[in-house]
N, C-alpha and C positions, 0 to 999 in steps of 0.2 A: 355329631354325625360320624358314623363308623362306615367307611366304604369297603366293599367286598374285595377279597384277595383276587378275584377273577377280573376285576375292572382294569383295563389298560389305558383307557382314554376318558378324560373329563372334558366335555365340549365347551366351547366358548360361551361365556356369560351364564354357565349352569347355575351358579349360586350367587349371582350378582345381587347385591343389596339384601341378602339374607342377614338382617341385622340382629337376630337372635342368636345366631350360630356362635357358641363359645368355645367349642373343641372340634377338632378334626382328627380322625385316625385314617391314614391312607393304607390302602392294601399293598401287599408286597410284590404286585405285578404291574403296578401303575408306571406308564412310560410317558404319557403326555398330558399336560394341563393346558387347556385352550385360553385364549385371550380373555381377560376380564372374568374369568371363572369364579373367583371368590372376591371380587372387587366390592369394597364397602361392607365387608362382614365386620361390623363395628366392634363386636364383642369378642372376636377371636383373639386368643392370648398366645397361642403357640402354633409354629408350623414346623413339622418334622417330616421331611420328604424321604421316601425310600431310595436306595442306590439303583433302582431300576429306571428312575426318572431320566430321560434324555432331553426333554424340552418343556419349558414353562413359557407360556405365551405372554405377550405384552400385557401390562397392567393386571396380571393374574391376581395379585394381592394389593393392588393399589387402594389406599384409603383404609386399610386395616389398621386403624391407629391405636389399638390396644395390644397388638402383638409385641411380646417382650423378647421372644427367641425364635431364631430361624436356624434350621439344619438343613443344608443343601446335599443333594445326592452326588455321589462320586463319578456319575456318568454324564453330568450336565456340561454341555459345551459353551452355552451362551446364556447370559442373564439379559433378557430382552428389555426393550424400552419400558420404563416406568413400572417394572415388575413389582418393586417394593416401595414405590413412591408414596409419600405421605404415611409411612409406618412410623409414626411419630413416637412411639414408646420403645421401638427397637433400640437396645443398648450395645449390641455387638453382632458382628457377622464375620464368618470365616468363609473365604472363597476357596473351594476345593481345587486341587492341582488339575482337574480335568477341564476347568473353564479357561477358554481362550479369549472371549470378549465380554466386556461389561458395557451394555449399550446405554444410550442417552437417558438420563433421569432415572436409572435403575434404582438408585437409593436417594433421589431428590427429596430434600426436606425431612430426612430422617434425623431430626434435630437433637435427639438424645443419644445418637450413635457415638459411643465413647471409644470403642475398639474395633479396628478393621484389620483382618489378617488376609493378606492378598496371596494367592497361589502362584506357583512358579511357572505355570504354562500360559499365564495371561499374555496376549500379544497386543491387545488394544483396550483402551478405557475411553469411551466416547465422551463428547462434551456434556457437561452438566450431570454426568453419572453420579457424582457425590456432591452435588450442589447443595449448599447450605447444611451440611452435616455438622453435628456437634454444636449447633448455635445455642442450645439451651444450657450448655456446660461452661463453668468458668475456666476450665482447662481445655486445651485442644484435644481433638480426637487422636488417640495413639494408633498409629498405623504400622503394622508389621510387614516388612518386605523380605523375601528370601535371601537376597544378596545385593550388593552395591551394583553389580553388573545388570541386575533386573531393571534399575532405574533408566539405563541407557538404551536397553533393547526393546522396551515396551513403548508403544505409540500411545502417548497420553495427550488427548486434545486439551487445550488450555482452558477453555471457557468454564469458569466456575468449578474447576477441580482443585484450586489452589489450597482449599481447606484440608484436602486429603494429605498434604505433605508438610504440615507445620510441625508435627511431632513424630519423627520417624525412628523406627527400631529395626535392627537386624539381629534376630534372636532376642536376647534380653537387653542388648546394649543400644543406647541411643545413638543415632547417626548424627555426629557433629562435624565429621570431616569428609569432604568429597574430593576425590581425584579423578578427573575425566580421563578415560582410556586414550592412549595415543593414537588409536585408529579412528577417533572421532574428530571430524573437522567442524562439526556443529553439535550443540547440546541444548536443544529446546527445552529439556527438563528444568534447566536452571531458572527459567521464568516461573515455573510453578513453585519454586523454593523461596519466593520473595519474602515470605513471613515465617520461614522455617527456623528450626533451631541449629542450622548449619553455621558454624563459626569459623571454619577453615576451608579454603578452596584452593585446589591445585589444578591449573588448567590443562595439564598434560602438554605433550609436544605436537599434538594435532590441530588444536584449536588456533585459529588465526584472529578471529574477532571475538571479544568478550562482549556480548550484547547487553543492553540495558534491561533493567527489571530484575536483577539478581538479588538474592537475600541481603537485606539491609542490616542484618545482624552479624555479618562476617567481619571478624577482627584480624584474620590472617589470610593473605593472598599470595600464592606462588604462581608467577608468570612463566609459562613454558617458553621454549626456544623459538617457537614460530608465531607468537602473539604479535600482531602488527598494530592493533588498535584496541583500546578498552573504552567501550561506550557506557559501561556500567558505572555506577557511583557507589563508592564503599565508605559511608560516612563514619563507621566505627572501626575501620582498619588501622591497627597500630603497627602492623608488620607487613611489609611487602618485600618478598623475596623474588628477585628477577634472575632468570636463567637465559635471558635473551641478550645477545651482544649488541643488538640494534634496539635502542629505546623505543618502545611502542608509543603510538599517538595517544595522548591523554589530555584532560583539562585540569583546571585548578579544583574542580569539584570531584575529581576521580579518587584521590587519596588525601582528603583535606587535613587529616591529623598529622600527615607527614610534612606539611607545608610550613616553612619558617614563618610566613605571614600569620599562621594560626597558632603559633607557639610550639610547633614541631614536637608534639607529644609522642608521635610515632616515628618509625625509622624505615628507609629503604635500604635493604641488604642485597648487594650484588653477589651472586654466587660465584662469579669469576672476577677477580680483582683486576683483570686487564680491561674490563668494561668501564671502569671508573671514568676515564677521560670522556668517553662518548656521552655518558649520562650527565656529566657535569657541565656540558655545553648544549644539551638538548632543551628544547622549549618545555616549560613547566617543571621538568625533572631537575633543572638547575636550581630551582627554588625549594628543593627538599633536603631534609636531613638524610645523608647517605653514609653508608659504610660498606665493608665488604666482608665476606665469610671468612677470610684469612686473618682477620683482626681478632685473634684469640691469644690470650696471654696468661701466664702464671706469675704470681708474686708471692714472695716470702716476706711477710710483715716484720719489720725490724723491732717495732714496739707498738703497743696498743695506741690507736689514734693516728698512726703515721702512714696509713695506706695511701693517701693522697700524695704524700711526698715520695714514698717508695716507688709508686707507679710513674710519677713524673720523671723520676731519675732513670728508670728502666725502659720507658716507652719512647718510640720514635713517631708517635702519633698522639693526638689529643685524646684524653680519656673519654670524651663524648663519642669516639669512633669505636671503642672496644665493644666487640660482639660477644665474645666469650671470655669469662674470667675464672680462674682457679686460685683460691686463696689458702695459704698455710700460715701457721703462726698465731700468736695471740692477737685478737681484735677486740674492739669495744663498740659501744653504741654509735660513737662518732664515725667510725669506720664504716658501719653499716649504712648510716644516713648519707655518707659520701657516695656509696655505691648507688643509692637510690636517687639522689638529686643530680649528680654530676655525669652519671653513665647513661645517657639517653638512648644508646644503641644496644644496651645489654640485653642479650637473648638467653644466654646460658651462664649460670652462676653456680660454681661448685665450692661449697664451704666445708666439704667433708673433713678436711685436715686442718681447718681452723679451730682455734680454742676461744670460746666466748662464754662469759658468765650469764649474759642476759641478751635476749633478742628483744628490742623494744616494741612497744605497740606501734602499729602502722609502719613497721620497718620497711615493708615493701608495697605499701599503699600507693596506688597509682601506677604501678609497674606493669601495665596491662600487656606490654610487649614480651614480657619475661616467659620464655617457653619452657625452661627447665631450671629448677632450683634444688640443689642438694644441700640439706642442713648439715651442721657439724655433727660428727659422730657422738659427741658428748652431750648433745640436746636432749633435755628431758621434756617429755610431753605431759 
């Protein structure tokens, strides 16, 4: 079907159930497409809308399950209810910057949708707008957002939109770290990130309660100065950094990897050393492996294999409390394995001035909490 350039409006249900239509050419004056106008056009493969379009009615292209590509006009303000529902061959969609709202079930059950690019002007995404997207793919749908700030200013209704935020990108960079802006006292977006690729969370200094249902994949949590209670559970968190002088209320399930009863694979690091006394007496916190940010040392190794002895002579704390270590001098495999096994709180390791012939296999295996590792300058890869 080739529509004339003079056409401005396509009425509701105009081509509903026209199952033999395989191609559409829209005129360059088209402004409005009515409700269910092309619903169940089963052979339609491509939709390219002119920039004159200002409104597409609800269910306009619902059930067009052969559509592979959709191009939206740059004057469109709203993607209405069920507009592209059951477009089960659609693989990607770019939402133009003109769009302010994506309504309920707009892309519901577009199960081949592998890429979604979201515009900067979006103000709200209604419930189920992206329900069951990408379910036919072994990999999550890649979603590109314009900025981190976008996540916190857009009103995203929770119901069945969680698949939209499993694999998030800003530009070409995957989003793995989230810092909540200080002016936010609540962050409902966190519940939509339950299955996301986010591995590091900083609550900022506005949030007071960290609600349950946050990403189970987070390995590092930074608690801001105003957090009073942590309801969420972080089963994979190896590092907990706290900037709060008053220990927040938690349970044994909040940070299980830091509990001595569970083997204390992880560590709680207090960003202010003066808070140590309060945490060591607080319920649950008292049963955790704990250190503080000031526990950073440098050691000149006197002979290969002697790092343990050299540290013991120079330290006023157990080696398990060392957060940062800078090493110089000649070391060997024994020294490296000592760092791995005995320094449970080690977050920062600088070996740039160390001399070593060989870094053994599995040298830092299991050191999930290590945030920074600088290899010797002489290391050959």
